N, C-alpha and C positions, 0 to 999 in steps of 0.2 A: 744807594740808598734807598730805601722804600721810602713812603713819603706818612706811607702807614703807619707804618713806627714811630715816627717823631711826633705823631697824631700825640699812640699812645703813651707814649715815654710825658709830651704836657698832658695826657687827661691824667696823667697818674702824679705825676705835679704838681699841679695846682689842687690835688686832692691831700696831700701831703701836706701842704704848705697851707690848706685850710682845715687840718681835723689834727695836723701831727705825729698820725698814723699810716699805717699802710702801704706803703712802697714796696716793698717786698712781697708783701701778703696778696697785694693787689696786680701788680707786676708780671710774677709767675705765674699764677695761673693765666690772667690775658694774652702770654705769650705761648702755651698751653692747649689753654681752651678756643680761640678767635684767629691765631694763625699756625696752629700745627707746629709749631717750635719743638722737636726733643726736647720732653723732660730738665733731659741734663747739663742742654746747653742752655735753656731756658734760667736754669739756677745757676750755673755758670756767670752768663751775661749779668746779671738781676741782680748777683755777687758784689761784682763790679762795678756796675751802673748806680749801686747802693754805700762804695766804700769811695766812689767821687764825689754823688751830689751829698753825700752827711760832714762827710770833712769842709766844706763852705757851711757847716750849722755850725762844726767841733771848733771854728775859729768862730764864727760870731758871739759864740757860747764863753769861749776863752776869755776871748774881750769883755762880757763882762762878768766874769769871775763867777759862771754858775756851772764850770766844775769839780766836781769831789774831786781827781786824782790820786787818793786811795781806795775809792770804791771801783773808778774804773782799772785800777790795777789789782786790784781783787778778781773781779770779775773776771782781768786777760787770761788773771795766771790759771784761772779754771781751764777758760773758753778753746783759747791759741791752743793748748796740748789738746784737747777734745775733736776739736775743729780740726789739724790733724791728722790722729787718731781713725778716727772716723772715713775719712777720704783715702786715705790705705786699707783700709778696711774694708771697704768700698770696693773699690778695685783692685784689693786682693781676693774679693769672697764671694763678691756679689755674683753671676752668672753670665762674663761676656764685661765684664770690668763693670765700670761706671757711667759704661754704655749699655748694657745688660739687666740696671738697676731700677729702668721704669717705674715696675711696678710699682717698686718700692717706694723712691722717691715723690708717683703719683698720692698715695697714700698718706707716706709722713706729710705734705706738701698740707693734704685735708684737713689732714689733725689736727695739724700747727692752724690751720688755717681759723680752724672751731674752738680748741684752744684762745684765740689772738681774739677772738667776737667776746669768745666769753668774760676773759680778759678786762674788754672796752669798758660791757655792760655793768660787771664785779666790781672795778679797781679802788670805790667808795668803799664798799662791803669791804674789801680784800686789807683794805688800809685802818678799819676798823676794829678790823680782825687782832691784826697784827699784835694791840696794843693789849687784850686779853691773852691772848698767845704769849707773846715776848715778853708783857709787861711794860710798865713805862717806862722803864731804865733799864733794859737790855744787856747783858753779857757779852762787854764786847766779842770775844774769842769767841763765842755761837756764832753773835753776827758776821764775823769773817769768814769762819767756813762756813755758813749760809753762804757768802752772796758768794762763795768761790767756787761752791757745789751747785748755783744757781752760774754761773757763768761755765760751768763743764754741761751743763744743760741744756743751757744757750746755745754751746759750741754746737752740740752734735745734728739739733735740732737746723740752728740757719745754715750748716754746710749741704746740711740732702735737704732741703726744702729755703733755703735763702730766708722762713721765716720766723721770726718771735724776736731780733735783736732790738724790736720798735713794742709794740703794745707788753706783749710778755715780761721782757724785760724791764717797763719801767714800773709796771703793776707788781713784780715779784720785789724790788725797788725801795716800793710804798709798805711793803707790808716785813721790810727789812730796821728800813731808815725810816717808821714814820713822823718825825720830831724834822725834819729834813725840808727843808720846801723845797716846793714842786719843782719850779725852774731848775732849780741844781741838781733833781733830781732828775728833770727832762738831760739836762745839760752835757750829765756825767754819762747816763747811759745811751748818747748821740755818740758822746765821746768812744765810749770803749769800742762801739757798734764799725766805725771804721776799722779801725786793725783786726778785727775777727772779719769781714766781710771778703778785707783786702788778703787775707793768709787767704780765707776761703776763696777766693776768687782765685787766686793766680796756683789753689792749686789743683780747682779744675782747669783755671788755663794748663797746665803741665800732664794731663787728662788730656786735652784736646778737646772741652766741654765751653767754651769759650767764641763767639762769636762777635769780632773785633765792630765791621762794619754795625750790624746790629749793635752794640754797646755804640757807636756812635750819633746815631742814630736816633737812637734814647734819649742819646745824654742833651741832643740839640733843644730835641722837645722840653723836654724838660725841667733845666734849667729858667726859661721863662714863665714856666708853669707851676712851678717854687714859686714865684718872687710874686707873682698873679694869687696865688691861691693865699698866701700871707697877708697880702694886701685884703684882698674881702672877708679874711676871717670873722674881724669884725663884729661886724655884721650878721652874720649867722648866726644861731644860738646853738651852746653846742648842745645842749637838751635835744637838739634835730638834730643834728650830723652824726652822735656817736648810737644815736639805734639803727639808721643810717647805712653810715657803715658795719657793726656788729650784724646786721641781717643780711649784707653781700656776703660777706664771707663765710659766714655759714650755709646758704646759700650755693657759693662756688667751691668752699671745703664739702661739702656736702656728692657736690658732681664729680666733684674729683673723686673722694676712696671710690665712691660706687663704676668706675671708669671703666 
């Protein structure tokens, strides 16, 4: 068990606890660029890492009643089939299977990171835009269908890059459900991320792209990291954290796209 992986898990866990986003956005590129982990193995391992850590978050949110299970179900209706189909298509048609899709995964990860950064910076503007596009009282059928479509897009992105379930998912829900309290949007998105990352992670495991020793090392560090980050988050202004995180994601994303 490599102690450096545990330190990395602690650092990413602390950032997630501090900002609420950045798990897959930071962990996967960290494993690829710093530790030299094969992109497909980094993605597969990070997906199960996310599923386990976010399961605890889902439990906490459900106890507070901050999970809208209808929204979670709608997202999963699109994301789970999309995840399975994406993994099958990559395994079936990418040269060399999932292991041969290195360049595809790297570019997809970079694009997802840049989109996540944009979502973090423009989240409030996106929310205001939804009032103008969908109206003050959106059509419920339209909102339902768009939520399922959002899940489909997230299923593809998360399965290939492990990124998108957090910031992109929350931003989409802010757009589709502008009247819903932020706590319930965050709780619903975290709850949806658990089955999505679990299914995608198990799919990667079936394809042989999960490193269990690496996963254990990351989890040992991430659990205390999340605890620490959540306790000091109240002392750091959100207006300081989000631009720093967004800038980091853009730099890492650009590096992966041009890697």
